[in-house]
N, C-alpha and C positions, 0 to 999 in steps of 0.2 A: 468499471469504476470510472468516474468522471475525471478528466485530466484538466487541471487548471493551468493557464498560462502564467508563468512566473517570470518577472523581469529580473535579469541579473543586475546586481548592484555592486559597485566597486567601493571599497571602504579604505580610508586611511586608518592607521593604527589609532589615532585619536577618535575618529568617528566610531570605530568598532568599540573602543573603550567607553564611549558615551552611551552606546546601545547595550552594553553588557549588563547593567543592572536589570533592564527589562528582560533580557534573555535568561539571566539567573532566576528572576522571579517566576517566569513562566515555567522554567525547567524544574525549579524546586517544587512548585505546585504539582506538576505532573509526576515527579518522582514520588512525592508523598502519596498521591492518589494511587499510583501503581503499587507502591509498597503495601498500602492498606489492602488493596484488592488481592494482591499475591498472598498475603497472610491469611485472608479469609478463604481463598481457594485452597491453600495448603491445609487448613484446619478441617476441611470437609473430606469425607470418604470419596474415592474416585468415582463412585457411581451416584453420588448425590446430585439431584436435578438442578440445584442452585449453582453448581460449578459452571455450567454452560453460560448462564446469565452473567456471572461474575467475570468469566473469561472474555465475554463479549464487551463488558464494560472496561476491562483492562485494555483490550485492543483499541477501543474507542478513545481512551485516555491518551494512548500513544499516538494515534492518528491526529487527535486534536492538538497535541504538542507539536507534531511535525508540521501541521497546517499553520499554526501560529508562528513558528520559526520561519517557514517559507514566506509568509506574509510580510515579514520584516526584511525580506531580500536575502536571507541567509540559506545555507545548505546544511541539511542533516546528513552526516556521514556515518551514523550509527546511533544507537540508543544513548541519548544525552550527550552527543558529540556534535558540535556546531562549528562550521567553517564560515569565515568572513572572507569573501573574495577580494583580493587587493590588486588584481590586474596582473600579477606575476606568480600567484599561488594563493595560499590561504593563511590567514591568521586563524589559529586553531584553539578552540576552547572545549574543555570536557568537564562536565559536572563531577565533582564539586569545586573545581579550581577557582581561586579567588580572582585571578586576573587573566588577561590574554597574554600568555608568556611564551607561546610557541608559534612557529611558522612551518609550513611545508609547501613544496611545489605542487603543481597540478597532478603530477604522476606519482608522487611518493606516498601520499596518504598518511594515516596516523603513525604508522611504524617509522616513517621518515621525518617525524617532527624534530625540529631544531629549536633550541632555546633562543628567544629574541634577546639580543644584547643591547 
């Protein structure tokens, strides 16, 4: 697999908030695509030959989402989980949250999220 060089970008909370509508749109599109493909896969018998093609499309949809998020200078920390580096940790957003309302340090991860006051 080809490795792309990604430049780390530091975001203020305001900058992250201004980028969030784009992140939400890209993520919503990907979630919708993955949900449709998942439903199609689940509707087929496990031995159906179309399952492999649909599974490959599902994986590609997730890879495309990841690539778009990285191209914005953000980090994907899980499926539909996006971190905005702020130089001291991350502003953390997870689909379908409406706003960026959480922060965590570099080592804490999602489980260590704290509400931004």
